[in-house]
C-alpha positions in Angstrom: -125.6 86.3 -64.1 -121.9 85.6 -64.5 -120.4 87.6 -67.3 -117.5 86.6 -69.5 -116.0 87.9 -72.7 -113.6 87.2 -75.4 -110.2 88.9 -75.2 -108.3 91.1 -76.2 -109.6 93.0 -73.2 -109.2 96.7 -73.2 -111.3 97.8 -70.2 -113.6 96.8 -67.5 -116.8 98.8 -67.3 -119.8 98.6 -65.2 -122.8 97.5 -67.3 -126.3 97.0 -66.0 -126.9 93.3 -66.4 -129.9 91.5 -64.9 -128.7 89.2 -62.2 -130.2 85.9 -61.1 -131.0 87.7 -57.8 -134.1 89.8 -57.8 -132.5 92.6 -55.7 -129.3 93.7 -57.5 -128.5 94.1 -61.1 -125.1 95.8 -61.5 -122.1 93.7 -62.3 -118.8 94.2 -64.2 -118.2 93.0 -67.7 -115.1 93.1 -69.8 -115.7 94.1 -73.4 -113.3 92.9 -76.1 -111.4 95.0 -78.6 -112.6 94.2 -82.2 -110.0 91.9 -83.9 -109.4 92.1 -87.5 -108.7 88.5 -88.6 -109.6 84.9 -87.8 -106.1 84.2 -86.8 -106.3 86.9 -84.1 -109.6 85.5 -82.9 -108.2 82.0 -82.7 -105.6 83.3 -80.2 -108.3 84.9 -78.0 -108.8 83.6 -74.5 -111.8 83.6 -72.3 -111.5 86.0 -69.3 -113.9 85.9 -66.4 -115.0 89.3 -65.3 -115.8 90.3 -61.8 -119.2 89.1 -60.7 -119.3 91.4 -57.6 -122.2 93.6 -57.4 -121.6 97.4 -57.4 -122.8 99.8 -54.8 -126.0 100.8 -56.7 -128.3 100.2 -53.9 -130.5 103.1 -55.0 -131.3 101.1 -58.1 -132.4 98.0 -56.2 -135.6 96.5 -57.4 -137.6 93.6 -56.0 -140.4 91.5 -57.2 -142.4 89.5 -54.7 -142.5 85.9 -55.9 -146.1 85.5 -55.0 -147.0 88.1 -57.6 -144.8 86.9 -60.4 -146.8 85.7 -63.4 -143.7 85.0 -65.5 -140.9 84.2 -63.0 -137.3 85.0 -63.9 -134.9 82.0 -63.8 -133.2 82.0 -60.4 -129.9 80.5 -61.7 -126.8 82.1 -63.1 -125.8 81.8 -66.7 -122.4 82.2 -68.4 -122.5 85.2 -70.7 -119.8 85.9 -73.3 -119.7 89.1 -75.3 -118.0 89.4 -78.7 -118.0 93.1 -79.7 -117.1 93.7 -83.3 -116.6 96.8 -85.4 -119.1 96.1 -88.2 -121.9 93.8 -89.2 -119.4 92.0 -91.5 -117.1 91.4 -88.6 -120.1 90.1 -86.6 -120.8 87.6 -89.4 -117.2 86.4 -89.4 -117.3 86.0 -85.6 -120.6 84.1 -85.8 -119.2 81.8 -88.6 -116.1 81.0 -86.5 -118.3 80.3 -83.4 -120.5 77.9 -85.4 -117.5 76.2 -87.0 -116.0 75.5 -83.6 -119.2 74.2 -82.0 -119.9 72.1 -85.0 -116.5 70.5 -84.9 -116.8 69.9 -81.1 -120.2 68.2 -81.4 -119.3 66.1 -84.4 -116.1 64.9 -82.7 -118.0 64.1 -79.5 -121.0 62.3 -80.9 -121.1 62.5 -84.7 -123.9 65.0 -85.0 -124.4 68.8 -84.7 -127.9 70.2 -83.9 -128.6 73.9 -84.6 -131.9 75.8 -84.4 -132.3 79.0 -86.3 -134.7 81.9 -86.0 -135.6 84.2 -89.0 -135.4 87.8 -89.9 -132.1 89.7 -89.9 -130.3 86.8 -88.2 -129.8 85.1 -91.5 -127.5 88.0 -92.5 -125.1 86.8 -89.9 -124.9 83.3 -91.4 -124.0 84.3 -95.0 -120.3 83.7 -94.5 -120.9 80.1 -93.8 -121.4 79.5 -97.5 -118.0 81.2 -98.3 -114.5 79.9 -97.8 -112.9 78.9 -95.6 -116.0 77.8 -93.8 -117.8 76.0 -96.6 -115.0 73.5 -97.1 -114.0 73.1 -93.5 -117.3 72.3 -91.9 -118.5 68.7 -91.8 -122.0 69.5 -93.2 -123.2 65.9 -93.5 -123.5 65.8 -89.7 -125.6 68.9 -89.4 -129.3 68.7 -88.3 -131.1 72.0 -88.8 -134.3 73.0 -86.9 -136.2 76.3 -86.5 -136.7 78.0 -83.2 -139.8 79.5 -84.7 -141.6 79.5 -88.0 -144.4 81.4 -89.6 -147.5 79.3 -90.4 -147.3 80.0 -94.2 -146.4 78.0 -97.2 -142.7 77.1 -97.4 -142.6 79.0 -100.7 -143.8 82.2 -99.1 -141.4 85.1 -98.7 -142.6 85.2 -95.0 -141.2 81.7 -94.4 -138.1 81.5 -92.2 -137.3 78.2 -93.9 -137.3 79.8 -97.3 -135.2 82.7 -96.2 -132.5 80.5 -94.7 -132.6 78.1 -97.7 -132.3 80.8 -100.3 -129.5 82.7 -98.5 -127.4 79.9 -96.9 -128.6 76.4 -96.6 -129.0 75.6 -100.3 -125.4 76.7 -100.8 -123.9 74.2 -98.4 -124.1 70.3 -98.6 -126.4 69.5 -95.7 -128.4 66.4 -96.5 -131.9 67.5 -97.4 -133.5 65.0 -95.0 -131.6 66.7 -92.1 -133.2 70.1 -92.6 -136.5 69.9 -90.6 -139.1 72.3 -91.8 -142.7 72.5 -90.6 -145.5 70.7 -92.5 -147.2 73.7 -94.2 -150.3 71.7 -95.0 -151.3 71.6 -91.3 -153.1 74.2 -89.2 -150.9 76.1 -86.8 -152.1 74.1 -83.8 -151.4 70.8 -85.7 -148.1 72.1 -87.0 -146.8 72.9 -83.5 -147.8 69.4 -82.2 -146.2 67.8 -85.3 -143.0 69.7 -84.9 -142.8 68.7 -81.2 -143.3 65.1 -82.2 -140.6 65.4 -84.8 -138.2 66.6 -82.1 -139.1 63.8 -79.8 -138.4 61.3 -82.7 -135.0 62.9 -83.1 -134.4 62.3 -79.4 -135.3 58.6 -79.8 -132.9 58.4 -82.8 -130.1 59.9 -80.8 -129.8 63.0 -83.0 -131.1 65.3 -80.2 -129.6 64.8 -76.8 -131.6 64.9 -73.6 -130.0 65.1 -70.2 -131.1 62.4 -67.8 -133.9 63.6 -65.6 -134.6 66.7 -67.8 -137.8 66.6 -69.9 -136.5 68.8 -72.7 -134.0 68.3 -75.5 -130.5 69.7 -75.4 -129.8 71.4 -78.7 -126.2 72.1 -79.4 -126.8 75.7 -80.6 -129.8 78.0 -80.7 -129.2 81.2 -82.7 -131.5 84.1 -81.8 -132.2 87.6 -83.0 -134.6 89.8 -81.2 -137.1 92.5 -82.0 -137.3 96.1 -80.9 -139.8 95.0 -78.2 -137.3 92.4 -76.9 -139.1 89.4 -78.2 -137.2 86.2 -79.0 -138.3 83.4 -81.3 -142.1 84.1 -81.4 -142.3 84.7 -77.7 -143.6 88.2 -77.4 -143.8 90.5 -74.4 -146.4 89.6 -71.8 -147.5 86.5 -73.8 -149.0 83.6 -71.8 -146.6 81.4 -73.8 -143.8 82.7 -71.6 -145.3 80.7 -68.7 -145.1 77.4 -70.4 -143.3 74.7 -68.4 -144.0 71.4 -70.2 -144.5 71.8 -73.9 -141.6 71.9 -76.4 -143.3 73.7 -79.2 -146.4 75.9 -79.1 -148.7 77.5 -81.6 -149.0 81.3 -81.8 -152.4 82.4 -83.1 -152.3 86.2 -82.5 -148.8 87.4 -83.1 -148.5 91.2 -82.6 -146.5 91.3 -85.8 -147.6 89.7 -89.1 -148.1 87.0 -90.0 -150.3 86.3 -87.0 -149.9 82.5 -86.9 -146.6 80.9 -86.0 -145.1 78.1 -84.1 -142.3 78.6 -81.5 -140.1 76.6 -79.3 -140.7 77.4 -75.6 -138.4 79.0 -73.1 -137.6 75.7 -71.3 -136.3 74.3 -74.6 -134.3 77.4 -75.4 -132.8 77.4 -71.9 -131.9 73.7 -72.1 -129.6 74.4 -75.1 -125.9 73.9 -74.7 -125.2 77.2 -76.4 -127.3 80.2 -77.2 -126.1 82.9 -79.6 -127.6 86.3 -79.7 -126.8 88.4 -82.8 -127.3 92.2 -83.0 -126.0 94.5 -85.7 -126.9 98.0 -86.7 -127.9 101.2 -84.9 -131.6 100.1 -84.9 -130.7 97.5 -82.3 -128.9 99.9 -79.9 -131.9 100.9 -77.8 -133.1 97.4 -77.1 -129.6 96.1 -76.5 -129.3 98.8 -73.9 -132.6 97.7 -72.3 -131.6 94.0 -72.3 -128.4 94.8 -70.5 -130.1 97.4 -68.3 -132.2 96.9 -65.2 -134.5 93.9 -64.8 -137.8 94.6 -66.6 -141.2 93.7 -65.2 -141.6 89.9 -65.5 -142.5 89.0 -69.1 -142.0 92.5 -70.4 -138.6 91.8 -72.1 -138.5 88.2 -73.1 -134.8 88.3 -74.1 -134.0 88.7 -70.4 -135.6 85.4 -69.7 -133.1 83.5 -71.9 -130.7 82.0 -69.3 -129.5 78.5 -70.2 -129.6 76.1 -67.2 -126.2 74.6 -67.8 -125.1 76.2 -71.1 -123.8 79.6 -72.1 -124.9 82.7 -74.0 -122.7 84.4 -76.5 -123.6 87.9 -77.6 -122.3 89.1 -81.0 -122.8 92.8 -81.4 -121.3 95.4 -83.7 -120.2 98.9 -82.5 -123.5 100.4 -83.7 -125.7 98.0 -81.7 -123.5 98.5 -78.7 -123.4 102.2 -79.0 -125.7 102.9 -76.0 -123.9 100.6 -73.6 -121.8 102.4 -71.0 -118.4 101.3 -72.1 
């Protein structure tokens, strides 16, 4: 896995990052010094860190491919790390990131597609509704999807749609018909199929891109949080859903955390995104961040390690508390 970061660079530190090889996992990554203002971030550059493996042969691990139930992607991914001082700084960095990607996509093709997850991730989006972002983003070209959603009424406090609408989306002028929620009158199995069909219609309409020869959509940005068990979207550790290779959206009928019924985009869809953003803030995220950036877990045991865009990039937004257990 190639590692990159945003400058200003203060040091290079060895951090255990799972590589696309099954045998070695130590590489170098540059962490960025927190910057205090948007103008400073705007002057940042991208610095490629060394991708040479360290001499940690005693930590070598192998997984015979014949025994893999959930195989790791065998390609490299570009990884950027934006380390900020506080959760508020993370929200500012995320807002700037989204603003830039939105402008690039709108200029290139007149549409910006973004898929959100729920939970604490929404806290990182709050600044989008404030200036200068609210008036500088071309909201009419936004198309909003959900990476996963609970199979509950849209009015339920458990609904990812309701959370995002209440906190952010209702406060910015995105056309209502371009915010794509699930049909809460359907069963969870029906809702998953219906949402996949909706996405395929968006491909036909030219809203969602699809690379020639690739059977999955190319979303401009997928934003993810992750749980203490390393789950992403509603893809939980050791779930058979991690093995899916053809469906875009699947039903979850036995989630280990309530509510038990959900729908979720599959790993191939997530890994076809142009950009994936991971957001982590707070001391409660420190242990799982350490695990994700640590040695390669058993296949399927840590779903966040399976997120590796085929031809896109991952940007991690972490505050000092979430990064406190990283060796830097």
